N, C-alpha and C positions, 0 to 999 in steps of 0.2 A: 598375339599372332598365332600361337600354337593351336592347331586343330581346326581352324575355321577358314573357309574360303568363301568370300563374299561374291565373287564373280565367276562366271562359267569360263574355265580355262580354254575351252575350245573356241570361244568367241572373243577373248580378251587378248590384246596385243602384248601385255606384260608376261603372259605365259607363252613360252617359245617352244617350237619343235626343235629337237636336237637333230643336227644335220644327218647323221647316220643311224639314228635310233628308230625304234618301233614307231609306226605312224600314230600311235595312241599315247605316246610318252610326251609329257610336257614338263617344263621346268621354268621357274622364275627365280632370278637372282636378286639378292639384297647387297649390292656392292659396298654400301656405306654402313653396313651393320657391324658395329664393333661392340655390341652389347654381349657380355658374357652369357653363354647358355642359349643364345638365339641363333637360328640357322643362317648360314651364308646363302642357302637356296632351298627352295621347296620343289618337290616332285609330285606330279599328279598323273594318274593314268585314266584315260577316257573310258576304259573298259572295266575299271574298278579293281584292277590287279596291280597296284603299284609295287615296285621293288621294295623289299624289306631289309635286304642286306646288300653289301657292296657286290657280292657275286651275282645276285639277281639283277642289280643295276647294270652290270657288265653284259649280262644276257640281253637286257633291253637295248643296249647300245649296239649289239651285234645282230639284232633281229629287225632289219630295215623294212621288210615287207609285211610282217604280221606280228602279233603278240606271241612271244615264245611260250608263254604259259597256256594260252588258249590253243595254240598249235599242239602242244604236248598233250593236253586233255583230249583233243580231237583224235590224235594218233592212238592214245590209250583206248579210247572208245571204239575206234575202228579195229584195233587189235583184239579187244575183248569180243567184239561182234564176230570177227572172223574165227575166233577159237570156239565160240559158243556152239555152232552146229557140230563141230568135231566132237566136243565133249558130250553133246546130246546123242550123237550117233554111237559113241562108245558105250554110253549107259544103256542104250537100247539093245546093243548087241550082247550084253552080258546077261 
């Protein structure tokens, strides 16, 4: 079971959206799984940025309207773009 997904989580009813989580977050549970070492549930991200830690998963749960990771990258890109002209202007004035 580890590492393979046979069906598209976006189209399969076994993969569920979490009520308050990111719109791209999916999980499926294995309620009768009592095999040692096997997961109780699997997590899948439709954007390819699944949580890798409990802290990241908590961020997914608190990000109901968009992916927190993609939002963070977008903000960093906008911040860098906003600072770039200032840096270029400073270099030109020296």
